[in-house]
Each structure stands twice: as structure tokens, then as C-alpha cells.
N, C-alpha and C positions, 0 to 999 in steps of 0.2 A: 526642557527638557518636560517638566513638569506642569507647565502649561501645555504642551501635546499631552501630553495624559491624560491632565484634566478633561481635557474637550474631548479627546477616544471615551475614554468613560462615559463621561454626559452623554453620546451620543448613542451608546450601546446600553445605556441605563434608560434613556429615553424609550429605546427599538425597542428594547423588552418590558417598560411600561406599560407602553402601545399596544404591543401584540397579545401582552395579558391582558389589557381591557378591551381589545376587541376583543376577546376570547369570551369574555365577560358578559359583553354586549351582546352578541351572539347566543351565547345562553340565556342570556336577558328576554332577548326574542324569542326563540325556541319554547324558551316556558312561559312567556306572556300567550305566543299563538296554543302552546296546548291545552294553556287554562280556558281559554274562551272558547276553543272547539270542546271540551269537556262540560263548560258549563252549560253548552248547547245539544252538545249529547243525552246529557244529563236532563235536560225540561224535554228532550223528543221523547225518552225513553220512558219518562215519568208522565208529567200534568200533559204534554198533546196526545199522547199515545191511550190517555186514559180517559182523554175528552173526548176524542177520535172512535173509541168503544162504547163509551155512553153512548152516541148519536145513533153510533151505529145499531144499537141493541134497543135503543128507548124510542128509537124515532125510523121512519121510514124512509128505510135508502133512496131513495128519488130526491128524499130532501137535502140531500147532499149540495144537489147541483143551486142551491137557492143560500146556501150558509155562507155569511161575507165572512169567513175567518180569514186572517192574514198568511198564516201558512197554508198553503195546501194538501189538502185528503184527496185522495186517490183510492176506488177499489175495485181489485180485478179481480177477475176470475181465477180458479187452478191453471187454465190456459193460457195466462198472461197476460187476457183481454182488457181494456181497461172498459168499465162497467157504468162509472159514477166518478166526476171529479167536483171539487167544490169552483164558483168561477175564480178564483185567482188559479187555478190549474189550466186554464182554457189555453194560455200560449206554454204551458213544460207538458211539451206532447214527446216526450226523452220516451225511449222503449223499456222494458226492464231488464234489469240484469240477469240474467238467466241463473247465474251459478248463485248466488242472494236469492233470489226468489224462489229457487226450488228449496231451497233453506227454509227461508219462510213458510212454505207450504207445508214442509217435514214439522214444522211446530217452533223452529227456532229463529228469535229477534237478530237482525241482522241492520248494521250502520255505515254508510262510504260515503263518501264526498267524490262528487262530481261536477264539469264544466260542461255547459252546455255547448252548444253551436255560436250563439252570442257571447260566450266568453263571459257569460257570467257562472258563478261559483255557486253548488249549492250542495244541502247535508239532508243525507235519503233516509227512514227508517223502515224496514220492510218488516212485517209483522204478521204472524196467524190471524185470522178475525175467528172464524167455522171451518169446518172440515172445505166450503164450495167458495170462500171468499179470502184473500188477503188482500191488508192496508198499507198501504204507501205511506208517507207527510215524509213533502218538501219544503227545506227552510232553506229563505233564499241566504245567503253568507256575505251578500255586500256590504256589511256593516263592517266584518271579521276583516276583509279586507281592505276598508277607511283605514280601522286602527293599524294594520299592520302599514300599512303606507304612511301616516301619520308619525309611529313610532321611528320607522326607518328614514323620514325626512327633519326629525329631534336629531338624531345622533348626527346623521348629517350634515344639518348643522352645524350643531357641537363639537363635529371633530377638531376645526380649526383652534377653535380654544383651547379643548382638552389638549392638541399636539403641545401650545404652547405653553399649557398650565405643567404637563408631564416633564418639558425640556428643561422648564425655571424649577421645575423640586427635584427631577432628577440630577441639574447644577450644583443646586444648592446640597444636596446629599453628599452629592461627589465632593463638594467641593469642604465640607465637615469631614468627611471621610477621609480627603487627603491632608486637613492641616498638621498632622503631626507625622506624615510622611514628608511634607512641603519644606516642614520645617528640620526635619532633619537631617535633605539636603541642602537646604541652606547654610546649615549648621557645619556640614560636612565640606561643604566648599568653603565656608570662610573659615575653618577652621586649617583645613590643610594652605588655604593663602598663608595667613596668619602662621602657621607654623615656617612656609619657607620664608617669608620673610625674615622671623625670630632669629633663624639661624643661619639666613643668607650673610646678616649682618657682620656678625663676627667670624663666620668663615671666610668673610671676604678681608676681614682684617689681618688676620691668623695667618690668611695669605701670602699678601701685601708685605708682616712683618718677614715673615721666611724671607720672601724674592727680598726684600731690602737687606736682608743681613749676608745673603750670599753675594751681591756685589760687590764687596771688597774686602779684602781681609781687619778683624777687628778682635780688639784685645779682649781675654779674659772678660773684664767686666762688662763690656760692650755685648759679647754673646749673652753673658749672663741676664743683663738688662731684657735683650729680645728673649727668652727662654723663657724668663718671669709676665712678661706680658703675653705669650703665648700661653705660657699655662693659666693664665688669668680669663683669656678667652674659651679655653678648652672646659676651664673650670665653668663658666658661663654655659655655654651650651649643655654640659651634662646635667645640670641644674635647670634646663630648660627641659631636656628632652624627660629627666625624672617627673616632673610635673604634668608636663604632655601626656604621659605613662599612665597617671595616675586622674587626667582629667578626657583621656579619649573617651569613655563610657559616657562622661558627667551628665550629657542633657537626657541619656535612657534611661537608668538605672541605678540605684544606690550602691555604694562600696561597699568589698565581702572586708568586714572588720572582723577582729579578733579581741572577743569582749573579756572585759576582767573589771574585777568594780574598783574606782579611783576614784581617791580624791582628788576632786578637780579644784580645790581652793588649795592645797597643797603643792598640784604641779606648778599649777598659773605662780607661785612664787618661787618654785627652783626658775622657772623661766624668768622672770622678771631679773633675780640674783646672775642667770647665767647673760642676760643684757646688761647686766646695769655698768661696768664697764664700758662699755660702748658706746653707753650714755655718757656718760662723764669724758670719755675722749673727748667728743663731739661739741659737750657743753652745752648739753640738756638736761635740765631737771628731771629723774623720773619717780614718780610720788607711788609711794604703797601705801594703799587705804583697803587693801586685804584686811577682817577682821582674823586677829589672832586665833579667838578662842569657839574659831565658826570652822565646820568640816561640808562637805559636799561630795556624796557618795553617790558616781554616777558610774553605770552601766556603758563600758566605754572602750574605745581603742586607743589604749593612751599614750601611741605614738603617734596616732595620727594628728590625736586634741594638744602635745607639743606640740605640733606642724602648725598649728590653729596660732597657738600663743607664739610662735617664733615670728610665723609671716604678719603678725599683729603688728607684733613690738618692731620689725622692721621696717611695717611701714611707717610707725610713729618717728624712727628716726630719722629716717630720708623727707619723710616731708612735714615737720615742725617747725616751724618758726618762731623767731624771738628767741627761742632758748627754755620754750619751754612754758610752764610745767606741761608733760604727761601724766595724765593719772590713771591710774589701775585701780577700777573698786570691785567689791559684790555685794550681791544680796540674795535672801532664797525670799522666793512667791508662789501660793500655791504650786507646791510642789516642784517647782523649775529652779533653778539654778542660772543665778542671770550673773551676767560679769560686763561690765562696760568700759573703756579703752578709751579718752580723751585727750587730744590733742590739742593746740593753736597750730592752724593753716592757711593757706590760701584759702580765699572765697572759692564754692563750688558750684557752677549752674546747676538748678532742681533737676536738670533735664538731665545733666551729668552721673548726678547723684544715684540715678536708677538703673543705670548704666555700668557703676564702680564694678557690680559683680560678673559681667560679663569677660567671658576669654579673650584678652591682647586688649583691651579698653583700657586706658590712661587718662584722665579727664585732665582740661588742658594748665592748670597749673604743674600737674607732675610732670606732661611734656615739654616744660617747659623749666623745670627744675633739671640740676646738675644730677642726682641722684639717678642711678641706673635703675632699671625698672623693666619687667618682661609684661605686664598687666597680669598678669595669672596671678598673682596673692590672691587677691580679694575673692576672687572666681574659684581656689585652690580651698579655702575657706568656707566661703559659702556649698561647698560640696560636700567637704568632708560634717559639717555641722547636721546639712539636711539627711544626710545619709546616717547622724544619731538623731534622727528626729528631732532635731532642736527649730531654732530660728534665727536670723541675722538681720537687725536695725542699724541703717545707718542715715544717719541724720547731721544737719549743721544748723547752729547761729549763729548768725556774722561770723566769726574765726573763730569757733567753738567746734570742732569736728568731732563726734563720738558714734565709735561704733559700740551696738549693745548685741550678746550673742547669750541663747541662751540654749539649756540644757536639762531632761526629765532625772527627775533626779530617783534613784535604784527604790524597789519598795523595799 
């Protein structure tokens, strides 16, 4: 669907750009044509007319027939009859335009363009000379037609390349504009698929256990065992749904937070003590390197930050090998509270390290582990930290896995 939409938008955008460009070219052609006509008209009304009048008044009228002028100079009497013309006008025998000629007799200058029977274009200027005569200047406009033709040919030859460039630019802009939308669609598709898979497994297990319990009569202890397994699967489903509820908008907007000033060092120590018994029960050493005389006051949602610490402690408990140790430390650097969580784990590929914060992703060492996980823990941690304008870094050197989180300190 995204590809089809992109293709349609590219075509529409290119068509709009091409139509707009053709409109600009048409306007450019019109302005180019009008500017040349204006230059010619100004030349006729000024220099050519003044030269004509000087020749008329300061030389014999019959001398017009021997003038070697590029433009055509002609003198008419008030009846509209040709009196004399320069040699260049011998082939130009157009009758006068009565309306324009009458305006010239009345003392007004008039300019018009005419086509001859031979298909040639001329610009004509009619103007009064005295009470007996009217002057007419005819200027050949073949150059104007040549310029117009050259302009149109250039446009015609440039159009294929212009269409191609418009399509490429249009496609690039559409791809750029559609990138967030395409990402949102892919996120939605993957998210829905993973949600279905994550919920289907425990529901299938739950359904199988219930069906198995109904096949034959059992003693209370047997039923109790099935009920406990069903409750475990139900708790897992509830936990997944709670995480999904928090992560539903993780791709598009930060969380809505209940801000309050909180000492993060004290909060982290509280969560560490809450997990200490679990670590001892599974034989993993959890070492507290949080400074006793240091506090880190941050403006944050303490409930969500507790969730961050809990998830990180749970991950260390699940994936630590060899009994640890797992270390939790803290420092302040450049107005930021920095916590780090380190533990010994199986090596993780560099490519997988970059994907650990993606929803439902589990690295190879996690998939091969007996620990049950949803692939949502670090994604949720990353989302909460980003919503608090913090940062998270994940690294590993040999078997030493490290998660570092940063929060801005309260002013």
C-alpha cells in the first residue's frame, strides 16, 4: 500500500510541478515576446520617428526615394495616397488602415502590427507630419519571429529532460515526506504481528492446560497445579498487555508524566534492596556501588523510573552467567545523573546490540536462554528514558555487558 501511495503521489506531484513549470514557461514566453515588441515600439516612437521628421523638414521630400534606410519610410497625403517611399518600401504596398490613418491625421501617433500577403510580420507607426502629410514607418519583424521560434525550440528540446528531472525530484521529495509515515505503517504492522504472536503462545498454553484438566477427574492437588499454571500464564498475558499499553505510542510521542522532584540514587537503592533476595536465591552476586553521601534530584515520574530500574535488575537476573557479579554504580557529570548496570553475559553480536531496544527483539543469547522474556523490557526502558529527556547506551566488551542511563538533574 505504501509503494502504491508513493507512486501515485510521485505522479501527482510531478504533474503539478510540470503544469506549474509549463505555466511559468508560457508566462516567460509572453513576457519575452512583449519585451521585444516594446523595445521595437520605443525605437520607432523615438529614434526612427525623430530621424524621419528631420529628413522630412530639412531635406527635399523627393529625396526619400533615394535614401538607403533599412526601415521603410513612407509619406502619405491626407487622402491616404502614397506620395513617396524609401527604396526599401518598393515591395511593401500595403494600403493604409483607415481608422489608424484618421487618428494620425487628427494628430495622434498609432502603432500596430500587420501580416502581409506574403506572410511577413511588420510593425507600423502612423504619425502626423503637418497639415498636408502623414508619415508611416514600417519595421520588418522577422527577427522577432526568429527569436520566438528559437525560444520555443529550446523549450521543446528541454521538455523531456525537464519532465525526467521533475519526476526524480518529485519522487525524492515524496519519499522524504513519506518516510515517517512509512515507518509508522511498518511499526504498526510489526507491532500487531508481534502482539498477536506474544499473546497467542500463552493463550494456547492456557487453553491446552484447561482442556487437559477436563479430560479426567483429578484430586485437589492436581487441579491446584493446573490452576497455578493457568494463573502464571494469565499473569504473563496481563504483564504483556500492560507493557503494550505503555508502548502503544512509543514511536510517535513521549509519555505523559507525573513530574515530581525525586532522589534517583535513593530510588535506585530501594529497588536494588527489593531485588536483593531474588539475586541471592538464584546464586548471583549483586554489588551496590551507589555512593552513600550523594543524591541526584531529578524532575521525573518516580513510578516510571522505578519501572526502569526493575526492568534492568530483572534483565541482569535473567541473563547473568557464572554467578555474576552484577554491579550498579552512579556518578554526576555535566549536570546529568548517570547510572550504570553491568553483568557477565554471553557475547552479543554488534548488529544485535543496536536492535536490543526494538520491541519484541531478543538477542541470540536470550532466545537460547531458559529465562522467559517478552522482548519488551529494554524497549520500555528506552521509551521511559527518552520521555524524561534522558539517554541510554548499551555496550559489551567480551562478556561484560553494560547499560548506562542518564537523566538531567533538576535545576
